[in-house]
mmCIF file of the N, C-alpha and C atoms, coordinates in Angstrom:
data_MODEL
# 
_entry.id   MODEL 
# 
loop_
_atom_site.group_PDB 
_atom_site.id 
_atom_site.type_symbol 
_atom_site.label_atom_id 
_atom_site.label_alt_id 
_atom_site.label_comp_id 
_atom_site.label_asym_id 
_atom_site.label_entity_id 
_atom_site.label_seq_id 
_atom_site.pdbx_PDB_ins_code 
_atom_site.Cartn_x 
_atom_site.Cartn_y 
_atom_site.Cartn_z 
_atom_site.occupancy 
_atom_site.B_iso_or_equiv 
_atom_site.pdbx_formal_charge 
_atom_site.auth_seq_id 
_atom_site.auth_comp_id 
_atom_site.auth_asym_id 
_atom_site.auth_atom_id 
_atom_site.pdbx_PDB_model_num 
ATOM 1   N N  . UNK A 1 1  ? 21.843  -28.199 -25.541 1.00 0.00 ? 1  UNK A N  1 
ATOM 2   C CA . UNK A 1 1  ? 21.536  -27.145 -24.561 1.00 0.00 ? 1  UNK A CA 1 
ATOM 3   C C  . UNK A 1 1  ? 21.311  -25.811 -25.295 1.00 0.00 ? 1  UNK A C  1 
ATOM 4   N N  . UNK A 1 2  ? 22.175  -25.547 -26.258 1.00 0.00 ? 2  UNK A N  1 
ATOM 5   C CA . UNK A 1 2  ? 22.048  -24.289 -26.992 1.00 0.00 ? 2  UNK A CA 1 
ATOM 6   C C  . UNK A 1 2  ? 20.732  -24.255 -27.767 1.00 0.00 ? 2  UNK A C  1 
ATOM 7   N N  . UNK A 1 3  ? 20.390  -25.384 -28.412 1.00 0.00 ? 3  UNK A N  1 
ATOM 8   C CA . UNK A 1 3  ? 19.156  -25.449 -29.196 1.00 0.00 ? 3  UNK A CA 1 
ATOM 9   C C  . UNK A 1 3  ? 17.948  -25.274 -28.280 1.00 0.00 ? 3  UNK A C  1 
ATOM 10  N N  . UNK A 1 4  ? 17.994  -25.878 -27.125 1.00 0.00 ? 4  UNK A N  1 
ATOM 11  C CA . UNK A 1 4  ? 16.886  -25.774 -26.178 1.00 0.00 ? 4  UNK A CA 1 
ATOM 12  C C  . UNK A 1 4  ? 16.685  -24.319 -25.770 1.00 0.00 ? 4  UNK A C  1 
ATOM 13  N N  . UNK A 1 5  ? 17.787  -23.615 -25.545 1.00 0.00 ? 5  UNK A N  1 
ATOM 14  C CA . UNK A 1 5  ? 17.710  -22.210 -25.149 1.00 0.00 ? 5  UNK A CA 1 
ATOM 15  C C  . UNK A 1 5  ? 17.080  -21.379 -26.262 1.00 0.00 ? 5  UNK A C  1 
ATOM 16  N N  . UNK A 1 6  ? 17.504  -21.618 -27.508 1.00 0.00 ? 6  UNK A N  1 
ATOM 17  C CA . UNK A 1 6  ? 16.940  -20.873 -28.634 1.00 0.00 ? 6  UNK A CA 1 
ATOM 18  C C  . UNK A 1 6  ? 15.449  -21.158 -28.789 1.00 0.00 ? 6  UNK A C  1 
ATOM 19  N N  . UNK A 1 7  ? 15.091  -22.421 -28.612 1.00 0.00 ? 7  UNK A N  1 
ATOM 20  C CA . UNK A 1 7  ? 13.683  -22.799 -28.761 1.00 0.00 ? 7  UNK A CA 1 
ATOM 21  C C  . UNK A 1 7  ? 12.836  -22.086 -27.710 1.00 0.00 ? 7  UNK A C  1 
ATOM 22  N N  . UNK A 1 8  ? 13.360  -22.041 -26.484 1.00 0.00 ? 8  UNK A N  1 
ATOM 23  C CA . UNK A 1 8  ? 12.620  -21.372 -25.411 1.00 0.00 ? 8  UNK A CA 1 
ATOM 24  C C  . UNK A 1 8  ? 12.486  -19.885 -25.721 1.00 0.00 ? 8  UNK A C  1 
ATOM 25  N N  . UNK A 1 9  ? 13.564  -19.299 -26.266 1.00 0.00 ? 9  UNK A N  1 
ATOM 26  C CA . UNK A 1 9  ? 13.525  -17.870 -26.590 1.00 0.00 ? 9  UNK A CA 1 
ATOM 27  C C  . UNK A 1 9  ? 12.498  -17.603 -27.687 1.00 0.00 ? 9  UNK A C  1 
ATOM 28  N N  . UNK A 1 10 ? 12.483  -18.498 -28.702 1.00 0.00 ? 10 UNK A N  1 
ATOM 29  C CA . UNK A 1 10 ? 11.514  -18.336 -29.786 1.00 0.00 ? 10 UNK A CA 1 
ATOM 30  C C  . UNK A 1 10 ? 10.089  -18.432 -29.264 1.00 0.00 ? 10 UNK A C  1 
ATOM 31  N N  . UNK A 1 11 ? 9.852   -19.391 -28.356 1.00 0.00 ? 11 UNK A N  1 
ATOM 32  C CA . UNK A 1 11 ? 8.510   -19.553 -27.800 1.00 0.00 ? 11 UNK A CA 1 
ATOM 33  C C  . UNK A 1 11 ? 8.109   -18.299 -27.033 1.00 0.00 ? 11 UNK A C  1 
ATOM 34  N N  . UNK A 1 12 ? 9.072   -17.744 -26.297 1.00 0.00 ? 12 UNK A N  1 
ATOM 35  C CA . UNK A 1 12 ? 8.807   -16.530 -25.516 1.00 0.00 ? 12 UNK A CA 1 
ATOM 36  C C  . UNK A 1 12 ? 8.477   -15.366 -26.451 1.00 0.00 ? 12 UNK A C  1 
ATOM 37  N N  . UNK A 1 13 ? 9.239   -15.250 -27.534 1.00 0.00 ? 13 UNK A N  1 
ATOM 38  C CA . UNK A 1 13 ? 8.992   -14.173 -28.490 1.00 0.00 ? 13 UNK A CA 1 
ATOM 39  C C  . UNK A 1 13 ? 7.617   -14.324 -29.126 1.00 0.00 ? 13 UNK A C  1 
ATOM 40  N N  . UNK A 1 14 ? 7.256   -15.580 -29.469 1.00 0.00 ? 14 UNK A N  1 
ATOM 41  C CA . UNK A 1 14 ? 5.950   -15.821 -30.082 1.00 0.00 ? 14 UNK A CA 1 
ATOM 42  C C  . UNK A 1 14 ? 4.835   -15.404 -29.126 1.00 0.00 ? 14 UNK A C  1 
ATOM 43  N N  . UNK A 1 15 ? 5.007   -15.743 -27.855 1.00 0.00 ? 15 UNK A N  1 
ATOM 44  C CA . UNK A 1 15 ? 3.984   -15.386 -26.868 1.00 0.00 ? 15 UNK A CA 1 
ATOM 45  C C  . UNK A 1 15 ? 3.898   -13.870 -26.748 1.00 0.00 ? 15 UNK A C  1 
ATOM 46  N N  . UNK A 1 16 ? 5.052   -13.204 -26.768 1.00 0.00 ? 16 UNK A N  1 
ATOM 47  C CA . UNK A 1 16 ? 5.046   -11.744 -26.652 1.00 0.00 ? 16 UNK A CA 1 
ATOM 48  C C  . UNK A 1 16 ? 4.388   -11.118 -27.869 1.00 0.00 ? 16 UNK A C  1 
ATOM 49  N N  . UNK A 1 17 ? 4.667   -11.698 -29.057 1.00 0.00 ? 17 UNK A N  1 
ATOM 50  C CA . UNK A 1 17 ? 4.067   -11.145 -30.273 1.00 0.00 ? 17 UNK A CA 1 
ATOM 51  C C  . UNK A 1 17 ? 2.560   -11.300 -30.227 1.00 0.00 ? 17 UNK A C  1 
ATOM 52  N N  . UNK A 1 18 ? 2.099   -12.449 -29.736 1.00 0.00 ? 18 UNK A N  1 
ATOM 53  C CA . UNK A 1 18 ? 0.663   -12.694 -29.633 1.00 0.00 ? 18 UNK A CA 1 
ATOM 54  C C  . UNK A 1 18 ? 0.036   -11.701 -28.653 1.00 0.00 ? 18 UNK A C  1 
ATOM 55  N N  . UNK A 1 19 ? 0.701   -11.493 -27.526 1.00 0.00 ? 19 UNK A N  1 
ATOM 56  C CA . UNK A 1 19 ? 0.189   -10.557 -26.524 1.00 0.00 ? 19 UNK A CA 1 
ATOM 57  C C  . UNK A 1 19 ? 0.144   -9.150  -27.112 1.00 0.00 ? 19 UNK A C  1 
ATOM 58  N N  . UNK A 1 20 ? 1.172   -8.800  -27.902 1.00 0.00 ? 20 UNK A N  1 
ATOM 59  C CA . UNK A 1 20 ? 1.224   -7.469  -28.493 1.00 0.00 ? 20 UNK A CA 1 
ATOM 60  C C  . UNK A 1 20 ? 0.074   -7.283  -29.483 1.00 0.00 ? 20 UNK A C  1 
ATOM 61  N N  . UNK A 1 21 ? -0.171  -8.344  -30.282 1.00 0.00 ? 21 UNK A N  1 
ATOM 62  C CA . UNK A 1 21 ? -1.258  -8.264  -31.259 1.00 0.00 ? 21 UNK A CA 1 
ATOM 63  C C  . UNK A 1 21 ? -2.591  -8.069  -30.539 1.00 0.00 ? 21 UNK A C  1 
ATOM 64  N N  . UNK A 1 22 ? -2.778  -8.825  -29.451 1.00 0.00 ? 22 UNK A N  1 
ATOM 65  C CA . UNK A 1 22 ? -4.012  -8.736  -28.664 1.00 0.00 ? 22 UNK A CA 1 
ATOM 66  C C  . UNK A 1 22 ? -4.163  -7.352  -28.068 1.00 0.00 ? 22 UNK A C  1 
ATOM 67  N N  . UNK A 1 23 ? -3.029  -6.832  -27.527 1.00 0.00 ? 23 UNK A N  1 
ATOM 68  C CA . UNK A 1 23 ? -3.068  -5.508  -26.897 1.00 0.00 ? 23 UNK A CA 1 
ATOM 69  C C  . UNK A 1 23 ? -3.376  -4.446  -27.948 1.00 0.00 ? 23 UNK A C  1 
ATOM 70  N N  . UNK A 1 24 ? -2.763  -4.592  -29.132 1.00 0.00 ? 24 UNK A N  1 
ATOM 71  C CA . UNK A 1 24 ? -2.993  -3.610  -30.176 1.00 0.00 ? 24 UNK A CA 1 
ATOM 72  C C  . UNK A 1 24 ? -4.454  -3.631  -30.611 1.00 0.00 ? 24 UNK A C  1 
ATOM 73  N N  . UNK A 1 25 ? -5.045  -4.832  -30.663 1.00 0.00 ? 25 UNK A N  1 
ATOM 74  C CA . UNK A 1 25 ? -6.447  -4.972  -31.049 1.00 0.00 ? 25 UNK A CA 1 
ATOM 75  C C  . UNK A 1 25 ? -7.341  -4.246  -30.048 1.00 0.00 ? 25 UNK A C  1 
ATOM 76  N N  . UNK A 1 26 ? -7.054  -4.455  -28.745 1.00 0.00 ? 26 UNK A N  1 
ATOM 77  C CA . UNK A 1 26 ? -7.851  -3.806  -27.695 1.00 0.00 ? 26 UNK A CA 1 
ATOM 78  C C  . UNK A 1 26 ? -7.698  -2.295  -27.778 1.00 0.00 ? 26 UNK A C  1 
ATOM 79  N N  . UNK A 1 27 ? -6.449  -1.840  -27.966 1.00 0.00 ? 27 UNK A N  1 
ATOM 80  C CA . UNK A 1 27 ? -6.199  -0.390  -28.045 1.00 0.00 ? 27 UNK A CA 1 
ATOM 81  C C  . UNK A 1 27 ? -6.965  0.199   -29.226 1.00 0.00 ? 27 UNK A C  1 
ATOM 82  N N  . UNK A 1 28 ? -6.949  -0.537  -30.355 1.00 0.00 ? 28 UNK A N  1 
ATOM 83  C CA . UNK A 1 28 ? -7.654  -0.034  -31.531 1.00 0.00 ? 28 UNK A CA 1 
ATOM 84  C C  . UNK A 1 28 ? -9.145  0.039   -31.264 1.00 0.00 ? 28 UNK A C  1 
ATOM 85  N N  . UNK A 1 29 ? -9.680  -0.978  -30.553 1.00 0.00 ? 29 UNK A N  1 
ATOM 86  C CA . UNK A 1 29 ? -11.105 -0.983  -30.225 1.00 0.00 ? 29 UNK A CA 1 
ATOM 87  C C  . UNK A 1 29 ? -11.453 0.221   -29.348 1.00 0.00 ? 29 UNK A C  1 
ATOM 88  N N  . UNK A 1 30 ? -10.626 0.442   -28.313 1.00 0.00 ? 30 UNK A N  1 
ATOM 89  C CA . UNK A 1 30 ? -10.883 1.552   -27.380 1.00 0.00 ? 30 UNK A CA 1 
ATOM 90  C C  . UNK A 1 30 ? -10.767 2.888   -28.101 1.00 0.00 ? 30 UNK A C  1 
ATOM 91  N N  . UNK A 1 31 ? -9.679  3.040   -28.889 1.00 0.00 ? 31 UNK A N  1 
ATOM 92  C CA . UNK A 1 31 ? -9.483  4.303   -29.607 1.00 0.00 ? 31 UNK A CA 1 
ATOM 93  C C  . UNK A 1 31 ? -10.590 4.503   -30.634 1.00 0.00 ? 31 UNK A C  1 
ATOM 94  N N  . UNK A 1 32 ? -11.005 3.416   -31.284 1.00 0.00 ? 32 UNK A N  1 
ATOM 95  C CA . UNK A 1 32 ? -12.076 3.522   -32.266 1.00 0.00 ? 32 UNK A CA 1 
ATOM 96  C C  . UNK A 1 32 ? -13.356 4.013   -31.611 1.00 0.00 ? 32 UNK A C  1 
ATOM 97  N N  . UNK A 1 33 ? -13.694 3.429   -30.457 1.00 0.00 ? 33 UNK A N  1 
ATOM 98  C CA . UNK A 1 33 ? -14.889 3.848   -29.736 1.00 0.00 ? 33 UNK A CA 1 
ATOM 99  C C  . UNK A 1 33 ? -14.769 5.282   -29.268 1.00 0.00 ? 33 UNK A C  1 
ATOM 100 N N  . UNK A 1 34 ? -13.590 5.639   -28.761 1.00 0.00 ? 34 UNK A N  1 
ATOM 101 C CA . UNK A 1 34 ? -13.378 7.002   -28.270 1.00 0.00 ? 34 UNK A CA 1 
ATOM 102 C C  . UNK A 1 34 ? -13.469 7.993   -29.423 1.00 0.00 ? 34 UNK A C  1 
ATOM 103 N N  . UNK A 1 35 ? -12.883 7.634   -30.567 1.00 0.00 ? 35 UNK A N  1 
ATOM 104 C CA . UNK A 1 35 ? -12.931 8.530   -31.730 1.00 0.00 ? 35 UNK A CA 1 
ATOM 105 C C  . UNK A 1 35 ? -14.370 8.695   -32.198 1.00 0.00 ? 35 UNK A C  1 
ATOM 106 N N  . UNK A 1 36 ? -15.123 7.590   -32.136 1.00 0.00 ? 36 UNK A N  1 
ATOM 107 C CA . UNK A 1 36 ? -16.520 7.633   -32.545 1.00 0.00 ? 36 UNK A CA 1 
ATOM 108 C C  . UNK A 1 36 ? -17.293 8.605   -31.653 1.00 0.00 ? 36 UNK A C  1 
ATOM 109 N N  . UNK A 1 37 ? -17.125 8.455   -30.340 1.00 0.00 ? 37 UNK A N  1 
ATOM 110 C CA . UNK A 1 37 ? -17.816 9.332   -29.397 1.00 0.00 ? 37 UNK A CA 1 
ATOM 111 C C  . UNK A 1 37 ? -17.351 10.768  -29.564 1.00 0.00 ? 37 UNK A C  1 
ATOM 112 N N  . UNK A 1 38 ? -16.039 10.947  -29.752 1.00 0.00 ? 38 UNK A N  1 
ATOM 113 C CA . UNK A 1 38 ? -15.498 12.300  -29.926 1.00 0.00 ? 38 UNK A CA 1 
ATOM 114 C C  . UNK A 1 38 ? -16.083 12.924  -31.189 1.00 0.00 ? 38 UNK A C  1 
ATOM 115 N N  . UNK A 1 39 ? -16.251 12.092  -32.226 1.00 0.00 ? 39 UNK A N  1 
ATOM 116 C CA . UNK A 1 39 ? -16.844 12.601  -33.465 1.00 0.00 ? 39 UNK A CA 1 
ATOM 117 C C  . UNK A 1 39 ? -18.273 13.070  -33.238 1.00 0.00 ? 39 UNK A C  1 
ATOM 118 N N  . UNK A 1 40 ? -19.033 12.284  -32.494 1.00 0.00 ? 40 UNK A N  1 
ATOM 119 C CA . UNK A 1 40 ? -20.408 12.679  -32.188 1.00 0.00 ? 40 UNK A CA 1 
ATOM 120 C C  . UNK A 1 40 ? -20.433 13.965  -31.369 1.00 0.00 ? 40 UNK A C  1 
ATOM 121 N N  . UNK A 1 41 ? -19.560 14.031  -30.360 1.00 0.00 ? 41 UNK A N  1 
ATOM 122 C CA . UNK A 1 41 ? -19.508 15.220  -29.515 1.00 0.00 ? 41 UNK A CA 1 
ATOM 123 C C  . UNK A 1 41 ? -19.089 16.428  -30.328 1.00 0.00 ? 41 UNK A C  1 
ATOM 124 N N  . UNK A 1 42 ? -18.076 16.252  -31.197 1.00 0.00 ? 42 UNK A N  1 
ATOM 125 C CA . UNK A 1 42 ? -17.606 17.366  -32.031 1.00 0.00 ? 42 UNK A CA 1 
ATOM 126 C C  . UNK A 1 42 ? -18.729 17.833  -32.953 1.00 0.00 ? 42 UNK A C  1 
ATOM 127 N N  . UNK A 1 43 ? -19.490 16.891  -33.509 1.00 0.00 ? 43 UNK A N  1 
ATOM 128 C CA . UNK A 1 43 ? -20.609 17.251  -34.382 1.00 0.00 ? 43 UNK A CA 1 
ATOM 129 C C  . UNK A 1 43 ? -21.658 18.005  -33.576 1.00 0.00 ? 43 UNK A C  1 
ATOM 130 N N  . UNK A 1 44 ? -21.921 17.521  -32.366 1.00 0.00 ? 44 UNK A N  1 
ATOM 131 C CA . UNK A 1 44 ? -22.924 18.177  -31.524 1.00 0.00 ? 44 UNK A CA 1 
ATOM 132 C C  . UNK A 1 44 ? -22.505 19.575  -31.137 1.00 0.00 ? 44 UNK A C  1 
ATOM 133 N N  . UNK A 1 45 ? -21.201 19.791  -30.991 1.00 0.00 ? 45 UNK A N  1 
ATOM 134 C CA . UNK A 1 45 ? -20.706 21.126  -30.625 1.00 0.00 ? 45 UNK A CA 1 
ATOM 135 C C  . UNK A 1 45 ? -20.592 22.007  -31.856 1.00 0.00 ? 45 UNK A C  1 
ATOM 136 N N  . UNK A 1 46 ? -20.164 21.425  -32.975 1.00 0.00 ? 46 UNK A N  1 
ATOM 137 C CA . UNK A 1 46 ? -19.898 22.222  -34.182 1.00 0.00 ? 46 UNK A CA 1 
ATOM 138 C C  . UNK A 1 46 ? -21.178 22.757  -34.811 1.00 0.00 ? 46 UNK A C  1 
ATOM 139 N N  . UNK A 1 47 ? -22.223 21.929  -34.852 1.00 0.00 ? 47 UNK A N  1 
ATOM 140 C CA . UNK A 1 47 ? -23.457 22.362  -35.509 1.00 0.00 ? 47 UNK A CA 1 
ATOM 141 C C  . UNK A 1 47 ? -24.037 23.631  -34.886 1.00 0.00 ? 47 UNK A C  1 
ATOM 142 N N  . UNK A 1 48 ? -24.231 23.702  -33.570 1.00 0.00 ? 48 UNK A N  1 
ATOM 143 C CA . UNK A 1 48 ? -24.748 24.953  -32.978 1.00 0.00 ? 48 UNK A CA 1 
ATOM 144 C C  . UNK A 1 48 ? -23.802 26.125  -33.227 1.00 0.00 ? 48 UNK A C  1 
ATOM 145 N N  . UNK A 1 49 ? -22.495 25.877  -33.202 1.00 0.00 ? 49 UNK A N  1 
ATOM 146 C CA . UNK A 1 49 ? -21.533 26.962  -33.404 1.00 0.00 ? 49 UNK A CA 1 
ATOM 147 C C  . UNK A 1 49 ? -21.663 27.498  -34.837 1.00 0.00 ? 49 UNK A C  1 
ATOM 148 N N  . UNK A 1 50 ? -21.831 26.580  -35.791 1.00 0.00 ? 50 UNK A N  1 
ATOM 149 C CA . UNK A 1 50 ? -21.937 27.016  -37.174 1.00 0.00 ? 50 UNK A CA 1 
ATOM 150 C C  . UNK A 1 50 ? -23.269 27.725  -37.437 1.00 0.00 ? 50 UNK A C  1 
ATOM 151 N N  . UNK A 1 51 ? -24.310 27.322  -36.740 1.00 0.00 ? 51 UNK A N  1 
ATOM 152 C CA . UNK A 1 51 ? -25.615 27.938  -36.976 1.00 0.00 ? 51 UNK A CA 1 
ATOM 153 C C  . UNK A 1 51 ? -25.672 29.362  -36.454 1.00 0.00 ? 51 UNK A C  1 
ATOM 154 N N  . UNK A 1 52 ? -24.888 29.628  -35.393 1.00 0.00 ? 52 UNK A N  1 
ATOM 155 C CA . UNK A 1 52 ? -24.954 30.969  -34.812 1.00 0.00 ? 52 UNK A CA 1 
ATOM 156 C C  . UNK A 1 52 ? -23.953 31.916  -35.455 1.00 0.00 ? 52 UNK A C  1 
# 
């Protein structure tokens, strides 16, 4: 009974770790895209400011 409980807990932890990895991947994708767009916007704003 004790071993079964530990095994179930390990399986649950593995599933949570997998979900966390997936979530982190998605967050990185979203943040990467947002940073990319922010970089373009910052460049678009900075260039006119520097020229004037």
